[in-house]
C-alpha positions as CSV (number, residue, x, y, z in Angstrom):
1,M,44.1,52.9,-90.7
2,A,44.2,56.7,-90.7
3,T,43.5,58.6,-93.9
4,T,45.0,61.8,-95.2
5,L,42.0,62.8,-97.2
6,T,41.6,66.5,-97.8
7,S,39.4,68.1,-95.1
8,P,35.9,69.3,-96.3
9,S,35.6,72.9,-97.2
10,P,33.1,75.2,-95.3
11,A,31.0,75.3,-98.5
12,E,30.6,71.5,-98.4
13,N,29.4,71.5,-94.8
14,M,27.1,74.4,-95.4
15,S,25.1,72.3,-97.9
16,F,24.5,69.5,-95.4
17,A,20.8,70.3,-95.0
18,R,19.5,70.6,-98.6
19,R,17.4,67.4,-98.1
20,L,16.6,66.1,-94.6
21,L,15.3,62.6,-94.1
22,V,13.3,62.7,-90.9
23,C,12.5,59.3,-89.3
24,V,9.3,58.7,-87.3
25,D,7.5,55.6,-86.1
26,R,4.1,57.0,-85.0
27,S,5.2,57.3,-81.4
28,A,5.5,60.5,-79.5
29,V,9.1,59.9,-78.5
30,S,10.1,59.5,-82.2
31,E,8.6,62.9,-83.0
32,A,11.2,64.6,-80.7
33,C,13.4,65.1,-83.7
34,V,10.7,66.8,-85.9
35,P,11.0,70.4,-84.4
36,H,14.8,70.2,-84.7
37,A,14.5,69.1,-88.4
38,Q,12.1,71.9,-89.0
39,A,14.4,74.5,-87.5
40,L,17.4,73.2,-89.5
41,A,15.5,73.2,-92.7
42,M,14.3,76.7,-92.1
43,T,17.8,77.9,-91.2
44,F,19.4,76.3,-94.3
45,G,16.5,76.4,-96.7
46,G,16.3,72.7,-97.0
47,A,13.5,70.3,-97.9
48,I,12.1,67.6,-95.6
49,T,11.1,64.1,-96.3
50,L,9.2,62.3,-93.5
51,V,9.6,58.5,-93.5
52,H,7.9,55.8,-91.6
53,V,8.9,52.2,-92.1
54,M,6.3,49.5,-91.5
55,Q,8.4,46.7,-90.1
56,T,7.8,43.3,-91.6
57,A,7.8,40.3,-89.3
58,D,8.8,36.8,-90.2
59,E,5.6,34.8,-90.2
60,P,5.7,31.2,-88.7
61,A,5.6,28.5,-91.3
62,G,2.0,27.7,-92.4
63,R,0.6,30.8,-90.9
64,R,-1.2,33.2,-93.3
65,I,-0.5,36.9,-93.2
66,D,-3.4,39.0,-92.0
67,A,-3.8,41.1,-95.2
68,L,-6.8,43.1,-93.9
69,G,-5.0,44.0,-90.7
70,W,-1.9,45.0,-92.6
71,E,-3.9,47.2,-95.0
72,I,-5.6,48.9,-92.0
73,S,-2.2,49.6,-90.4
74,R,-0.9,50.9,-93.7
75,Q,-3.9,53.3,-94.1
76,E,-3.4,54.5,-90.5
77,A,0.3,55.1,-91.1
78,H,-0.4,57.0,-94.3
79,G,-2.9,59.2,-92.5
80,Y,-0.4,59.8,-89.7
81,L,2.3,60.9,-92.1
82,E,-0.1,63.2,-94.0
83,R,-1.2,64.9,-90.8
84,L,2.4,65.4,-89.7
85,R,3.3,66.7,-93.2
86,Q,0.6,69.3,-93.1
87,E,1.7,70.4,-89.6
88,V,5.4,70.7,-90.5
89,S,4.6,72.4,-93.9
90,Q,2.3,75.0,-92.3
91,A,4.7,75.8,-89.5
92,S,7.9,76.0,-91.7
93,G,6.5,77.1,-95.1
94,L,8.9,74.6,-96.6
95,P,8.3,71.7,-99.0
96,V,7.6,68.4,-97.1
97,D,7.4,65.0,-98.7
98,V,6.3,61.7,-97.1
99,R,7.4,58.2,-97.7
100,L,5.7,55.1,-96.3
101,E,8.1,52.2,-96.6
102,Q,8.1,48.5,-95.7
103,G,10.9,46.3,-94.5
104,R,13.7,46.4,-91.9
105,P,13.7,50.0,-90.6
106,A,17.4,50.7,-90.5
107,E,18.0,49.2,-93.9
108,R,15.1,51.0,-95.5
109,I,16.0,54.3,-93.9
110,T,19.6,54.2,-95.2
111,D,18.6,52.9,-98.6
112,L,16.0,55.7,-98.9
113,A,18.6,58.3,-97.9
114,D,20.7,57.2,-100.8
115,E,17.7,57.1,-103.2
116,I,16.5,60.7,-102.5
117,A,20.1,61.9,-102.1
118,A,19.5,63.1,-98.5
119,D,22.2,65.1,-96.9
120,L,21.1,64.6,-93.3
121,I,19.4,61.7,-91.5
122,V,17.3,63.0,-88.6
123,L,16.0,60.7,-85.9
124,S,15.3,60.4,-82.2
125,S,17.5,58.5,-79.8
126,C,14.6,56.1,-79.0
127,G,11.4,55.1,-80.7
128,Q,8.4,53.0,-80.0
129,G,8.9,50.3,-77.4
130,A,12.4,51.5,-76.4
131,G,13.3,50.6,-72.9
132,P,14.8,53.1,-70.4
133,T,18.1,51.3,-70.0
134,W,19.7,52.2,-73.3
135,N,20.1,55.8,-74.6
136,L,19.8,54.6,-78.2
137,G,17.0,52.4,-79.5
138,T,17.8,49.5,-81.8
139,T,16.8,51.2,-85.0
140,A,19.0,54.3,-84.2
141,Q,21.9,52.1,-83.3
142,Q,21.7,50.2,-86.6
143,V,21.2,53.3,-88.7
144,L,24.3,54.9,-87.2
145,A,26.3,51.7,-87.8
146,I,25.5,51.5,-91.5
147,A,24.9,55.2,-92.5
148,H,27.4,57.1,-94.5
149,K,25.8,60.5,-94.0
150,S,25.6,63.4,-91.6
151,V,23.2,62.6,-88.8
152,F,21.1,64.5,-86.2
153,I,20.1,62.7,-83.0
154,A,17.5,64.2,-80.7
155,H,17.0,62.8,-77.3
156,S,13.4,62.0,-76.7
157,S,13.4,63.9,-73.4
158,S,15.0,67.0,-74.7
159,P,12.8,70.0,-75.5
160,G,12.5,71.0,-79.1
161,P,14.1,74.2,-80.4
162,A,10.7,75.9,-80.7
163,A,10.3,75.9,-76.9
164,S,12.8,78.8,-76.6
165,A,15.8,80.3,-78.2
166,F,19.0,78.4,-77.8
167,K,21.4,79.8,-75.2
168,C,24.4,77.5,-75.9
169,I,25.7,75.4,-78.8
170,L,28.8,73.4,-77.9
171,V,31.4,72.7,-80.5
172,P,34.2,70.3,-79.6
173,L,37.5,70.9,-81.4
174,D,40.7,68.8,-81.4
175,G,42.9,71.3,-83.3
176,S,42.4,69.7,-86.7
177,L,41.0,71.4,-89.9
178,R,38.4,68.6,-90.0
179,A,37.0,69.6,-86.7
180,E,37.0,73.2,-87.7
181,S,35.0,72.5,-90.8
182,V,31.7,72.5,-88.8
183,L,32.2,76.1,-87.6
184,P,30.4,77.8,-90.5
185,A,27.3,75.6,-90.0
186,A,27.4,76.0,-86.2
187,A,27.7,79.8,-86.5
188,R,24.8,79.9,-88.9
189,I,22.6,77.9,-86.5
190,A,23.7,80.1,-83.6
191,A,22.8,83.2,-85.5
192,A,19.3,81.8,-86.3
193,R,18.7,80.7,-82.7
194,A,20.3,83.7,-81.0
195,A,22.7,81.3,-79.3
196,E,26.3,81.6,-78.0
197,L,28.9,79.2,-79.4
198,V,31.1,77.5,-76.9
199,L,34.3,76.2,-78.4
200,V,35.8,73.5,-76.2
201,H,39.0,71.6,-76.3
202,V,39.9,68.8,-73.8
203,V,43.5,68.3,-72.8
204,Q,44.3,64.8,-71.7
205,E,45.2,64.7,-68.0
206,P,48.1,62.4,-67.4
207,L,47.4,59.5,-65.0
208,P,50.0,57.3,-63.3
209,T,50.4,53.8,-64.8
210,A,53.0,51.1,-64.8
211,I,54.8,52.9,-67.6
212,L,54.2,56.5,-66.3
213,S,55.0,55.8,-62.7
214,S,58.0,57.8,-61.4
215,V,57.6,61.3,-59.8
216,E,59.9,62.8,-62.5
217,D,57.8,61.3,-65.3
218,M,54.6,62.5,-63.8
219,E,56.0,66.0,-63.4
220,L,57.2,66.0,-67.0
221,A,53.8,64.8,-68.2
222,G,52.1,67.5,-66.1
223,K,54.2,70.2,-67.6
224,L,53.5,69.0,-71.1
225,A,49.8,69.0,-70.4
226,S,50.1,72.6,-69.1
227,R,51.8,73.5,-72.4
228,F,48.9,71.9,-74.3
229,V,46.5,74.0,-72.3
230,S,48.4,77.2,-73.2
231,G,48.5,76.2,-76.9
232,A,44.8,75.3,-76.9
233,T,43.9,78.6,-75.3
234,R,45.7,80.5,-78.0
235,Y,44.2,78.4,-80.7
236,L,40.6,78.8,-79.5
237,E,41.1,82.5,-79.0
238,Q,42.2,82.9,-82.7
239,L,39.0,81.1,-83.7
240,R,36.9,83.2,-81.3
241,Q,38.2,86.4,-82.8
242,Q,37.6,85.3,-86.3
243,L,34.0,84.3,-85.5
244,A,33.4,87.4,-83.5
245,R,34.3,89.6,-86.4
246,E,31.5,87.9,-88.3
247,G,29.1,88.8,-85.5
248,T,28.9,85.4,-83.7
249,P,28.9,85.4,-79.9
250,V,31.6,83.0,-78.9
251,R,33.2,81.7,-75.7
252,T,36.1,79.4,-75.4
253,L,36.8,76.6,-72.9
254,V,39.9,74.5,-72.3
255,V,39.5,71.6,-69.8
256,R,42.0,69.1,-68.4
257,H,40.4,65.7,-67.9
258,A,41.5,62.1,-67.9
259,N,38.7,61.0,-70.1
260,T,38.1,63.3,-73.2
261,R,34.8,61.8,-74.2
262,Q,33.3,61.8,-70.7
263,C,34.5,65.3,-70.3
264,L,32.5,66.4,-73.4
265,L,29.4,64.9,-71.9
266,E,29.9,66.5,-68.6
267,T,30.7,69.9,-70.2
268,A,27.6,69.8,-72.3
269,E,25.6,69.2,-69.1
270,Q,27.4,71.9,-67.1
271,E,27.0,74.5,-69.8
272,Q,23.4,73.5,-70.3
273,A,24.0,73.2,-74.0
274,E,20.9,72.8,-76.2
275,L,22.9,71.4,-79.1
276,I,26.3,69.8,-79.8
277,V,27.8,70.3,-83.3
278,L,30.9,68.3,-84.2
279,C,32.7,66.6,-87.1
280,A,32.3,62.9,-87.7
281,H,36.1,62.4,-87.5
282,G,38.9,64.3,-86.0
283,C,42.6,64.5,-86.8
284,A,43.0,60.7,-86.9
285,A,40.3,60.1,-89.5
286,D,39.6,56.4,-89.9
287,S,37.9,55.9,-93.2
288,G,36.8,52.4,-92.1
289,R,34.3,53.9,-89.7
290,S,31.5,56.3,-90.4
291,F,32.1,58.0,-87.1
292,G,35.3,58.4,-85.1
293,E,35.6,57.4,-81.4
294,A,34.5,60.7,-80.0
295,A,31.5,61.1,-82.3
296,A,30.4,57.5,-81.8
297,H,30.7,57.9,-78.0
298,L,28.6,61.1,-78.0
299,L,26.1,59.6,-80.4
300,T,25.6,56.7,-78.0
301,H,25.6,58.5,-74.7
302,S,24.7,62.2,-75.1
303,K,21.3,63.4,-73.9
304,T,21.9,66.7,-75.6
305,P,20.7,66.9,-79.2
306,L,23.7,66.1,-81.5
307,L,24.5,67.2,-85.0
308,V,27.4,65.2,-86.5
309,L,28.6,66.4,-89.9
310,Q,30.2,63.8,-92.1
311,D,33.6,64.8,-93.4
312,L,34.6,61.7,-95.4
313,P,33.2,61.1,-98.9
314,E,30.5,58.4,-99.1
315,H,32.4,56.4,-101.7
316,E,35.4,56.3,-99.4
317,L,33.4,55.0,-96.5
318,R,31.6,52.4,-98.6
319,R,34.9,51.2,-100.1
320,A,36.5,50.9,-96.7
321,K,33.6,49.1,-95.2
322,E,33.4,46.7,-98.1
323,G,37.0,45.9,-97.7
324,N,36.4,45.2,-94.0
325,G,33.6,42.8,-94.8
326,K,29.9,43.0,-94.1
327,S,28.6,43.0,-90.5
328,S,25.6,41.1,-89.2
329,P,22.6,43.0,-87.7
330,S,23.7,41.9,-84.2
331,T,27.2,43.2,-84.8
332,L,25.9,46.5,-86.2
333,R,23.8,46.9,-83.1
334,A,26.7,46.0,-80.8
335,S,28.9,48.7,-82.4
336,F,26.7,51.4,-80.9
337,A,25.6,49.6,-77.7
338,P,26.2,51.4,-74.4
339,E,29.5,50.6,-72.7
340,I,29.3,48.6,-69.4
341,V,31.2,50.5,-66.7
């Protein structure tokens, strides 16, 4: 059910990076998110908490836990976190905490995010042991399925922001105030990284169906889509002028495409975007889901680093999810599993 909650103010979204919870699992691929977290923290003056969760395994009945082996692993994990803390702290000059947790990774990450009042959960798309078939690892899928906060996903193969200045930050907009609420944060990141903002709107290209089948109907739908293109062009130009007055380099892009979500993925690749910034929900904000359809699709499939700013209050999301009933771990994972096409 759609909600009519008031859209977040720019000031609310500008505070999304006061406390960043950065998730690592001692693998090189999981550390792909660390340079991005460091850059965001430096841009917004935030503090970083590095977390590693030692996953507990269900022991067979009658089998004793290897306490010595567990303690050795714990000490190694603690040393790893401390070394990483020193590296990030020295490079950023910002406060960095570490947390070594134990349990089911996704649950501990989301619980810890609540405990330390984290504004943003930062993690890599894949972690240790992730296969090449899925763009999102199991832990990432489950965190996204149960999290109520803003998230940053870095693809393990994408270069970190320290490699070079950003050239392009893509901002999808659907014409709603909710979607626009990310612009102040996106503009600030662009200024810090010497990047150009590309504001993009996708107009649905009409396709013939059993309902839309006659030549006359297709012509009418095509004319309506053309009017949408003209309206979107004017709308984006107004935003461009406003941002340009504030000194932000901005370019606009209106695209007609039959599949909006796929078009955003293709546009990010064509524009060679180093970052996508978007709102968790658009004009049809479903308070029963932490992320709307477009955001969920990009989180699942994008190979470009993705910053999704949560626009719905946590208590609203929690209440809606409790009303819908609790999901099992398998259901949580399936909700962010890749689509079979």
